[in-house]
C-alpha positions as CSV (number, residue, x, y, z in Angstrom):
1,M,40.9,49.2,59.1
2,K,42.2,49.1,55.6
3,R,40.8,45.5,55.4
4,S,37.6,46.3,56.1
5,L,37.2,49.1,54.0
6,F,38.2,46.6,51.2
7,L,35.7,44.2,51.9
8,V,32.7,47.2,51.8
9,L,34.0,48.4,48.5
10,V,33.7,44.8,47.3
11,L,30.2,44.2,48.5
12,I,29.3,47.8,47.1
13,F,30.6,46.5,43.5
14,V,29.1,43.0,43.9
15,S,25.6,45.0,45.0
16,N,26.0,47.0,41.6
17,V,26.8,44.0,39.1
18,L,24.1,41.4,40.4
19,H,22.8,39.3,37.6
20,A,18.5,39.3,37.1
21,Q,17.7,36.0,35.7
22,I,16.0,35.7,32.4
23,S,14.0,32.8,31.0
24,A,11.3,31.7,28.7
25,P,8.9,29.1,30.3
26,T,7.0,28.6,26.8
27,A,10.2,28.3,24.5
28,D,10.2,25.3,22.5
29,A,14.1,25.0,22.7
30,T,17.2,26.4,24.0
31,D,20.6,27.3,22.7
32,V,23.6,29.5,23.4
33,T,25.4,31.7,21.7
34,N,28.7,31.6,20.5
35,Y,30.6,35.2,20.6
36,P,34.0,35.3,18.7
37,V,34.8,38.6,21.0
38,F,32.2,39.2,23.7
39,P,33.4,37.3,26.6
40,E,30.3,35.6,27.9
41,P,27.8,33.7,26.0
42,D,23.7,34.3,26.2
43,D,21.0,31.8,26.1
44,I,19.1,31.5,23.0
45,F,15.2,30.9,23.4
46,I,13.8,28.9,20.2
47,F,10.1,29.5,19.7
48,C,8.5,27.3,16.7
49,T,5.7,29.5,14.8
50,I,3.8,28.6,11.6
51,D,5.2,31.4,9.2
52,S,7.4,34.5,9.3
53,T,4.1,36.9,10.1
54,V,3.6,35.1,13.7
55,E,5.9,36.5,16.9
56,E,5.4,34.2,19.7
57,G,8.5,35.3,21.7
58,M,8.2,35.5,25.4
59,L,10.8,36.4,28.1
60,S,10.3,36.7,32.2
61,V,12.8,38.2,34.5
62,S,13.1,37.2,38.1
63,T,14.9,39.0,41.0
64,Q,15.3,38.6,44.5
65,L,15.3,42.6,45.3
66,E,12.8,43.6,47.5
67,G,10.8,46.9,47.4
68,T,9.6,49.0,44.4
69,K,11.9,48.3,41.5
70,T,12.4,49.6,37.9
71,F,12.3,46.6,35.2
72,R,13.4,48.2,32.4
73,W,14.0,46.3,29.2
74,E,16.1,47.0,26.1
75,K,16.3,45.5,22.4
76,Y,19.3,45.4,20.4
77,N,19.8,47.6,17.4
78,E,22.3,45.7,15.0
79,L,22.4,48.8,12.8
80,N,24.0,51.0,15.2
81,G,25.0,48.2,18.1
82,T,23.6,49.5,20.8
83,F,20.8,48.7,23.3
84,E,17.5,51.0,22.9
85,L,14.5,51.3,25.2
86,F,11.8,48.5,24.6
87,S,9.6,48.9,27.6
88,Q,9.7,49.9,31.3
89,E,7.7,49.5,34.3
90,S,8.0,49.7,38.4
91,S,6.8,47.1,40.3
92,D,7.1,45.2,44.0
93,G,6.8,42.1,42.3
94,S,9.8,39.8,41.8
95,T,9.1,39.3,38.0
96,S,8.1,41.2,34.6
97,Q,7.3,39.6,31.5
98,I,7.4,40.8,28.1
99,Q,5.9,39.0,25.1
100,N,4.8,38.8,21.2
101,L,8.5,39.4,21.0
102,G,10.0,39.6,17.4
103,D,13.5,38.3,16.8
104,G,16.5,40.0,18.6
105,C,18.5,40.2,21.7
106,Y,16.7,41.3,24.8
107,R,18.2,43.2,27.8
108,S,16.8,43.2,31.3
109,T,18.2,45.6,34.0
110,V,16.3,45.6,37.3
111,T,17.2,48.5,39.4
112,I,16.3,49.5,43.2
113,D,18.1,52.1,45.6
114,G,20.9,51.9,43.2
115,N,21.3,48.5,42.9
116,S,21.1,46.7,39.5
117,E,20.6,43.2,38.0
118,V,21.5,42.7,34.2
119,D,20.9,39.8,32.4
120,R,20.3,39.0,28.0
121,A,18.9,36.5,25.7
122,W,18.2,36.2,22.3
123,V,14.3,35.4,20.9
124,F,13.7,34.0,17.4
125,N,10.7,32.7,16.0
126,N,11.8,29.8,14.0
127,W,9.3,28.7,11.4
128,T,9.3,26.6,8.4
129,V,6.8,27.0,5.2
130,V,6.8,23.7,2.9
131,N,4.9,23.0,-0.5
132,G,4.7,19.7,-2.1
133,F,3.1,18.4,-5.2
134,V,3.1,15.8,-7.6
135,S,4.5,16.2,-11.0
136,D,5.4,14.2,-14.3
137,S,2.6,11.3,-13.4
138,N,2.5,8.6,-15.9
139,C,2.0,4.8,-16.3
140,E,5.6,4.0,-14.9
141,S,6.5,6.6,-12.3
142,F,5.6,9.9,-10.6
143,L,7.8,12.5,-8.8
144,L,7.2,13.8,-5.7
145,N,8.5,17.5,-5.1
146,G,9.4,19.1,-2.1
147,E,9.9,22.7,-1.7
148,F,10.5,24.7,1.5
149,R,11.4,28.4,2.9
150,T,12.7,28.5,6.5
151,A,14.0,31.0,9.3
152,V,17.5,31.9,9.4
153,L,18.6,32.6,12.8
154,T,20.8,35.5,12.7
155,Y,22.4,37.0,15.9
156,Y,25.4,39.4,16.5
157,D,28.5,39.6,18.4
158,L,27.8,42.4,21.2
159,S,31.2,43.4,20.8
160,S,32.2,43.6,17.3
161,N,28.5,43.5,15.7
162,A,29.5,40.5,13.8
163,E,26.9,38.7,12.1
164,L,26.5,34.7,13.5
165,D,23.9,32.2,12.5
166,V,22.2,29.3,14.8
167,Y,23.2,26.2,13.0
168,K,19.6,24.3,12.8
169,D,20.4,21.1,10.8
170,V,17.2,21.5,8.7
171,K,16.3,17.8,7.5
172,V,13.9,17.0,4.9
173,E,11.5,13.6,4.7
174,W,8.6,12.1,2.8
175,Q,6.6,10.1,4.9
176,Q,3.6,7.5,4.5
177,D,1.4,6.7,7.4
178,G,3.7,8.3,9.6
179,D,6.6,6.0,8.3
180,K,9.6,7.5,6.3
181,I,9.8,6.6,3.1
182,S,12.7,9.0,1.8
183,S,14.7,12.0,3.1
184,L,15.3,13.4,-0.8
185,Q,13.5,16.5,-1.3
186,N,12.4,15.5,-4.5
187,L,11.4,12.0,-4.7
188,T,10.7,9.5,-8.0
189,F,8.4,6.8,-7.2
190,F,8.6,3.7,-10.2
191,D,5.9,1.2,-9.9
192,P,3.2,3.9,-8.5
193,P,0.1,2.3,-6.1
194,T,-3.2,1.2,-7.8
195,K,-5.1,3.3,-5.3
196,D,-5.0,7.0,-4.3
197,T,-2.3,7.5,-1.7
198,E,-1.5,10.3,0.7
199,Y,2.2,11.3,1.3
200,T,3.8,14.0,3.5
201,L,6.6,16.2,3.4
202,V,7.8,17.3,6.5
203,V,11.1,19.6,7.1
204,F,12.4,19.7,10.5
205,D,15.5,21.0,12.5
206,K,17.4,20.0,15.7
207,F,15.0,22.3,17.6
208,G,12.2,20.1,17.0
209,C,10.2,23.0,14.8
210,K,8.8,21.7,11.7
211,G,6.6,22.4,8.7
212,T,4.4,19.8,7.0
213,M,2.1,19.3,4.3
214,P,0.1,16.4,2.7
215,V,0.2,15.7,-0.8
216,M,-2.1,13.5,-2.2
217,Y,-1.4,11.1,-5.4
218,M,-4.2,10.5,-7.5
219,S,-3.5,7.0,-9.1
220,I,-3.6,6.4,-12.6
221,V,-2.6,2.9,-13.1
222,T,-3.7,-0.6,-12.8
223,K,-3.0,-3.9,-12.0
224,A,-4.3,-6.8,-13.6
225,I,-5.1,-9.9,-11.4
226,F,-7.5,-12.9,-11.2
227,S,-8.2,-16.1,-10.0
228,A,-10.0,-19.3,-11.8
229,D,-11.9,-22.0,-10.4
230,P,-11.3,-24.9,-10.9
231,M,-8.7,-25.2,-12.5
232,S,-8.8,-28.8,-13.8
233,G,-11.5,-31.5,-14.2
234,E,-13.1,-33.4,-16.8
235,G,-14.8,-31.8,-20.1
236,P,-17.0,-30.1,-20.3
237,L,-15.3,-27.8,-17.7
238,T,-16.9,-24.9,-16.6
239,V,-14.6,-22.2,-15.5
240,T,-15.4,-18.9,-13.4
241,F,-12.9,-16.3,-13.8
242,N,-12.6,-14.0,-10.9
243,N,-11.3,-10.5,-11.9
244,E,-9.4,-9.1,-8.7
245,S,-7.7,-6.3,-10.8
246,E,-7.0,-3.5,-8.9
247,N,-8.2,0.3,-10.3
248,G,-9.4,-1.2,-13.8
249,S,-11.5,1.1,-15.9
250,P,-14.9,-0.7,-16.2
251,G,-15.7,-1.6,-20.0
252,Y,-11.7,-1.8,-20.5
253,Y,-11.0,-5.2,-19.6
254,E,-9.4,-7.9,-22.2
255,W,-9.4,-11.7,-21.7
256,L,-7.1,-13.8,-23.7
257,F,-8.2,-17.3,-24.2
258,Y,-5.3,-19.5,-25.7
259,R,-5.9,-22.7,-27.5
260,D,-4.6,-26.0,-26.3
261,I,-0.7,-25.5,-25.6
262,D,-0.1,-29.3,-27.4
263,E,-2.4,-28.5,-30.1
264,I,-0.4,-24.9,-30.9
265,T,3.1,-26.5,-30.4
266,E,2.1,-29.5,-33.1
267,E,0.5,-26.8,-35.5
268,A,3.8,-24.4,-35.0
269,E,6.4,-27.4,-35.7
270,N,4.1,-28.4,-39.2
271,S,3.5,-25.0,-40.5
272,P,6.3,-22.1,-41.6
273,E,3.6,-19.2,-41.1
274,P,2.7,-18.0,-37.7
275,V,0.4,-19.7,-36.0
276,D,-2.7,-18.0,-34.3
277,S,-2.5,-19.0,-30.6
278,I,-5.9,-17.3,-29.6
279,L,-8.8,-19.5,-29.1
280,F,-10.8,-16.3,-28.6
281,V,-10.9,-12.8,-26.9
282,A,-13.7,-11.6,-24.2
283,Y,-14.5,-8.3,-23.1
284,D,-16.6,-9.4,-19.6
285,E,-15.6,-7.8,-16.2
286,A,-15.6,-11.4,-14.9
287,P,-16.2,-14.0,-17.5
288,V,-17.3,-18.0,-17.0
289,Y,-16.5,-19.9,-19.9
290,T,-16.8,-24.1,-20.8
291,Y,-14.2,-25.8,-22.1
292,E,-15.5,-28.4,-24.4
293,N,-12.2,-30.3,-25.1
294,S,-9.6,-31.9,-23.4
295,G,-6.1,-30.0,-23.3
296,S,-4.1,-27.7,-21.3
297,Y,-5.1,-23.6,-21.6
298,W,-3.5,-20.5,-20.9
299,V,-5.8,-17.4,-20.1
300,K,-4.4,-13.9,-20.0
301,L,-6.0,-10.7,-18.7
302,I,-5.0,-6.9,-20.0
303,S,-6.7,-4.4,-17.5
304,R,-6.6,-0.8,-18.8
305,H,-7.3,2.3,-16.5
306,V,-8.1,5.2,-18.8
307,S,-7.5,8.8,-17.4
308,E,-7.5,12.3,-19.1
309,N,-4.2,11.8,-20.3
310,H,-3.1,8.4,-19.8
311,T,-4.3,4.8,-20.7
312,C,-2.1,2.7,-18.7
313,V,-2.2,-1.3,-18.9
314,D,-1.3,-4.4,-17.0
315,T,-1.2,-7.8,-17.9
316,F,-1.7,-10.8,-15.9
317,A,-1.6,-14.5,-16.8
318,L,-2.3,-17.7,-14.9
319,E,1.2,-19.2,-13.9
320,K,-0.6,-22.9,-14.4
321,Y,-2.8,-24.4,-17.5
322,I,-6.3,-25.0,-17.1
323,I,-6.4,-28.7,-17.3
324,V,-9.3,-30.6,-19.1
325,D,-8.7,-34.1,-18.9
326,T,-8.4,-37.0,-21.2
327,S,-11.2,-39.1,-21.9
328,F,-11.9,-42.8,-20.7
329,V,-14.7,-45.3,-20.1
330,L,-14.8,-48.0,-17.3
331,V,-17.3,-50.6,-17.3
332,P,-18.1,-52.8,-14.5
333,N,-18.7,-56.6,-14.9
334,V,-21.2,-57.5,-12.1
335,F,-24.5,-55.9,-11.4
336,T,-27.4,-57.3,-9.1
337,P,-30.8,-55.4,-10.0
338,N,-32.9,-57.1,-7.2
339,G,-34.3,-54.1,-5.5
340,D,-32.0,-54.0,-2.2
341,G,-30.9,-50.9,-3.1
342,V,-27.0,-51.9,-3.7
343,N,-26.1,-52.2,-7.2
344,D,-29.4,-52.4,-8.7
345,N,-28.3,-50.5,-11.8
346,F,-25.5,-50.8,-14.4
347,V,-23.5,-47.8,-14.3
348,I,-20.6,-47.1,-15.9
349,K,-18.3,-44.4,-15.5
350,F,-16.2,-42.1,-17.7
351,W,-14.8,-38.9,-17.9
352,S,-14.1,-36.0,-20.6
353,M,-16.2,-37.6,-23.1
354,K,-18.6,-35.9,-25.8
355,S,-20.6,-38.9,-26.8
356,L,-21.5,-42.5,-25.8
357,E,-23.3,-45.6,-27.3
358,M,-23.8,-48.8,-25.7
359,S,-25.4,-52.3,-26.6
360,I,-26.1,-55.2,-24.4
361,Y,-26.2,-58.6,-26.0
362,N,-27.5,-62.0,-24.7
363,R,-25.4,-65.2,-25.0
364,W,-26.9,-65.8,-28.2
365,G,-25.9,-62.6,-29.5
366,K,-29.0,-60.8,-29.5
367,R,-29.1,-57.2,-28.5
368,V,-31.4,-56.8,-25.5
369,H,-30.5,-52.9,-24.9
370,Y,-29.2,-49.9,-26.3
371,W,-28.4,-46.5,-24.8
372,E,-26.8,-43.2,-26.3
373,S,-26.0,-40.1,-25.3
374,G,-24.8,-37.3,-27.4
375,D,-23.6,-34.8,-24.8
376,V,-22.5,-37.0,-21.3
377,Q,-21.1,-35.1,-18.2
378,G,-20.4,-35.8,-14.8
379,F,-23.2,-36.4,-12.5
380,E,-22.4,-34.7,-9.0
381,G,-19.1,-35.3,-9.1
382,T,-19.3,-39.2,-9.9
383,W,-18.5,-39.0,-13.5
384,S,-21.1,-41.8,-14.2
385,E,-24.2,-42.7,-15.4
386,T,-26.9,-45.5,-15.6
387,V,-27.3,-47.5,-18.8
388,W,-29.2,-50.3,-18.0
389,D,-31.9,-50.9,-14.9
390,G,-31.9,-54.9,-15.8
391,R,-35.1,-55.0,-17.5
392,I,-35.9,-55.9,-21.1
393,G,-38.8,-55.0,-22.5
394,G,-40.4,-54.0,-19.1
395,R,-39.6,-57.3,-17.5
396,Y,-36.8,-58.5,-15.4
397,A,-33.9,-60.0,-17.6
398,S,-32.9,-63.6,-16.9
399,P,-29.7,-63.9,-14.5
400,G,-26.5,-65.1,-16.5
401,V,-23.8,-63.6,-18.6
402,Y,-24.7,-60.8,-20.8
403,Y,-22.2,-58.8,-23.4
404,Y,-21.5,-55.3,-23.7
405,D,-19.9,-53.3,-26.3
406,V,-19.1,-49.4,-25.6
407,L,-18.3,-46.9,-28.2
408,G,-17.4,-43.0,-27.2
409,H,-15.8,-39.9,-28.6
410,G,-13.7,-38.1,-26.3
411,R,-13.4,-34.4,-25.8
412,D,-9.7,-35.5,-26.7
413,D,-11.1,-36.1,-30.0
414,K,-9.9,-39.7,-29.8
415,N,-12.6,-42.7,-30.0
416,R,-12.9,-44.7,-26.8
417,R,-14.3,-48.3,-27.0
418,A,-14.6,-51.1,-24.4
419,H,-16.2,-54.6,-24.5
420,G,-16.4,-57.6,-22.5
421,F,-19.1,-59.6,-20.2
422,L,-21.2,-58.7,-17.4
423,H,-23.0,-61.1,-14.7
424,L,-26.3,-60.3,-13.7
425,F,-27.7,-61.8,-10.4
426,R,-30.9,-61.6,-9.1
427,D,-30.5,-63.4,-5.4
428,K,-30.4,-61.5,-2.5
429,D,-27.7,-62.2,-0.1
């Protein structure tokens, strides 16, 4: 009899302390309390919000009690350490929900026929507001500045009302195109980009709540770069300079064309005074220049970007010299002006010559043909020119041995001379 009465009392006691189940389906993250005194931990539900004015907390309680029930919601008042009525309803349903909740601890009590189910949970609207901006922008560097404010998640021990904070593990990142570039809040960039570039300040915590802000860097720097084509060849050599500079201001390019390096070196060795190494200066966007003389030439480009407060400058020079080759003349000793289309003309080959003159003599020493040019150049990549078609006074010259004498002045300022004999054949094979 005593045992049966004990079991009845236990069942009555259990029925009076059953726990309802509070959940938060829309919460972004969860945690649990770490009360120093209160014996049982409570759930913490985190809701990521955009700022401190938004309250998105929502709680739902579920019960297995059947019939018309009273759902009583209370909120903890940390000023006096008590729970106070928040809302109340009667319903035949198994759930009750409250929403648009501010930070705090909420207690749910579900009651029917003297039976009650109780549960508690903490709600936090977790926000982070960030601000980023560029400062100290100059030709060498700029500073990405980051500022932020974030919610402090404070809860209280329900026995002692002691104040406690939820550990959020807040971190800062600067990103570019979605990739992390630094975890420093204030980041100095050296060697700034030549294009306007967007960076993003991201502040986040272990709950996945974050604040972001794009920050645009408006470039004030330039990068000088160019290519030259061709880099070598016979003189006169016409070179096209392709300006590939980044973010340069139109009209502010400066090209420095240097003299032949051997000429500069020789002059410097023989003069106690500083040598002017500049051949000339150009201010074109992309110049085209013809080198008349043989030599090794260096070119440097100065690019400027002019903004309201700064004029940023960058320079670029070719790693290799532009080579205008030295002169030479090559004369054949046989030609066959017989009309077969092969070797019908007497052709001399040359390279980097300024002027040429050629005399042809017969076996008795009489000059039978004379040719000269004061501005010879290579023709269609062959670097050659026809100087005699095998006629004398309009008539075909007799087959036999003739003598030639060539005198020329090269674009390296050297005289070139060639002389010898040639065989003229008429017969076709």
